C-alpha positions in Angstrom: 2.6 -13.1 12.9 6.8 -13.5 12.5 7.0 -10.4 10.7 5.1 -8.3 13.2 7.8 -9.8 16.1 10.7 -8.8 14.0 9.3 -5.3 13.1 8.6 -5.2 16.9 12.3 -6.2 18.1 13.9 -4.2 15.4 11.8 -0.8 17.0 13.0 -2.2 20.7 16.7 -2.1 19.8 16.8 1.2 18.3 14.7 2.9 21.3 16.9 0.9 23.7 19.8 2.3 21.3 19.0 5.9 21.6 18.4 5.3 25.2 22.4 3.8 25.7 23.3 7.1 23.8 21.3 9.6 25.6 22.3 8.0 29.0 25.8 7.3 27.6 26.5 11.1 26.8 25.3 11.8 30.7 28.6 10.7 31.6 30.8 12.5 29.5 31.1 13.4 25.6 34.5 10.8 25.9 32.3 8.2 26.5 32.8 5.4 24.0 29.7 3.5 24.5 26.9 5.9 23.1 29.5 6.6 20.3 29.6 2.8 19.2 25.7 2.5 19.2 25.4 5.9 16.9 28.1 3.9 14.8 25.3 0.5 15.0 22.6 2.8 13.9 24.3 4.2 11.2 25.3 0.6 10.3 21.5 -0.8 10.1 20.9 0.3 7.0 23.3 -1.1 5.3 23.2 -4.5 7.1 19.8 -4.8 6.4 20.0 -4.0 2.6 22.8 -6.6 2.3 20.9 -8.8 4.3 17.5 -8.5 2.1 18.8 -8.0 -1.1 19.6 -11.7 -1.9 15.5 -11.6 -1.5 14.9 -10.1 -4.7 15.9 -10.6 -8.1 16.8 -8.1 -11.4 16.8 -8.5 -14.8 20.3 -9.2 -16.1 20.7 -9.1 -20.1 21.6 -12.7 -19.9 18.0 -13.5 -19.0 17.3 -11.9 -22.5 15.6 -13.7 -25.1 16.5 -11.2 -28.0 12.5 -10.7 -28.4 11.6 -7.5 -26.5 7.6 -8.1 -25.7 8.9 -11.3 -24.3 11.9 -9.5 -22.6 9.4 -7.1 -21.3 6.9 -9.5 -20.0 9.9 -11.4 -17.9 11.1 -8.2 -16.5 7.4 -7.6 -15.1 7.5 -11.2 -13.9 10.6 -10.4 -12.0 9.1 -7.1 -10.8 5.6 -8.7 -9.6 8.0 -11.3 -7.8 9.6 -8.6 -5.8 6.8 -7.1 -4.9 5.6 -10.4 -3.4 8.8 -10.8 -2.0 8.6 -7.3 -0.7 4.9 -8.2 1.0 6.6 -11.3 2.6 9.6 -9.5 3.9 8.0 -6.6 5.5 4.4 -6.1 7.6 2.3 -4.7 4.7 -0.6 -6.7 5.9 -2.3 -9.6 4.3 -4.2 -8.1 1.4 -1.3 -6.9 0.0 0.5 -10.4 0.6 -2.6 -11.6 -1.2 -2.5 -8.9 -3.8 0.8 -9.0 -5.2 0.3 -13.5 -5.1 -2.2 -13.1 -7.3 -1.3 -10.4 -9.7 1.9 -12.9 -10.2 0.3 -15.4 -10.9 -2.4 -14.4 -12.9 0.4 -12.5 -15.1 2.6 -15.4 -15.1 -0.5 -17.6 -16.6 -0.8 -15.1 -19.3 2.6 -15.0 -20.0 2.7 -18.5 -20.7 -0.6 -18.1 -22.9 1.2 -15.7 -25.3 4.5 -17.4 -24.9 2.7 -20.6 -26.3 0.8 -18.9 -28.5 4.1 -17.8 -30.4 5.5 -21.0 -30.4 2.5 -22.6 -31.4 1.7 -19.9 -34.5 5.6 -20.3 -35.6 5.7 -24.0 -35.2 8.1 -24.6 -33.1 9.2 -28.5 -32.9 9.2 -28.7 -28.7 6.1 -26.5 -28.4 4.5 -29.7 -26.5 7.6 -30.0 -23.7 7.7 -26.5 -23.3 3.8 -25.9 -23.0 4.1 -28.9 -20.3 6.6 -27.5 -18.1 4.2 -24.7 -17.9 1.5 -26.8 -16.9 3.5 -28.3 -14.8 4.6 -25.1 -12.8 0.7 -24.2 -12.7 -0.3 -27.6 -10.8 2.8 -27.2 -7.9 1.8 -23.5 -7.4 -2.0 -24.3 -7.4 -0.6 -26.7 -4.5 0.9 -24.1 -3.0 -1.8 -21.7 -3.3 -4.0 -24.5 -1.5 -0.9 -24.6 1.5 -1.5 -21.4 1.7 -5.2 -20.6 2.4 -4.5 -23.4 5.2 -1.3 -22.0 6.6 0.0 -18.8 4.9 2.4 -17.9 7.4 4.2 -21.5 6.6 4.0 -21.3 2.7 4.7 -18.1 1.8 8.6 -18.5 2.0 8.5 -21.4 0.5 6.2 -20.1 -2.3 8.1 -17.4 -3.0 11.5 -19.4 -3.1 9.9 -21.7 -5.5 8.3 -19.0 -8.0 11.7 -17.1 -7.7 13.8 -20.1 -8.5 11.4 -21.5 -11.3 10.6 -18.6 -13.3 14.9 -17.5 -13.4 15.8 -21.0 -14.1 12.9 -21.1 -16.7 14.1 -17.9 -18.2 17.6 -18.5 -18.4 17.1 -22.1 -20.0 14.1 -23.2 -21.5 13.0 -20.1 -23.0 16.5 -19.2 -24.6 15.9 -22.6 -26.5 12.7 -21.2 -27.9 13.9 -17.5 -28.5 16.7 -18.6 -31.4 14.1 -20.6 -33.7 11.5 -17.5 -32.9 14.2 -15.0 -33.9 15.2 -17.1 -37.4 11.4 -16.7 -38.2 11.6 -13.2 -37.8 9.9 -12.6 -34.7 11.8 -9.3 -32.9 
């Protein structure tokens, strides 16, 4: 509902801006009002991009763990987070939002299993603590998903923010700890 109202409001503004431009030019080409409205319309995409760019995450080499397969999976996770963010910010429909959320959660579980298998296979000493972090995250996400089913609009922003922040913090923090160990064991 909220996204629909925002889209409607923006559309209404654009239509009114074009009306003001048309009427303004009826009073002469030197009338400043239509020129101001044209400038506002031209600036709208730039303003919108600045406002929404903060909502998305991008890969940064500081997130690299130095193991290509894991880095590839982390990049895919960030892409899936951005897909979910797109579904949240734009009126794409509930089915796209649900699909984006489902793909992100499923891939996160898959990624955690792969990471845990690598750590277990190579005898990473903090394996249990790392695995526990994964399990705690999945429990929190499951609670969010239950809340999402009861109140989609009220939960999705909080859920998206949690996923984004948790995964970035986890990749930049805890995952950096095991990567050194695995690289020393010859994992590339």
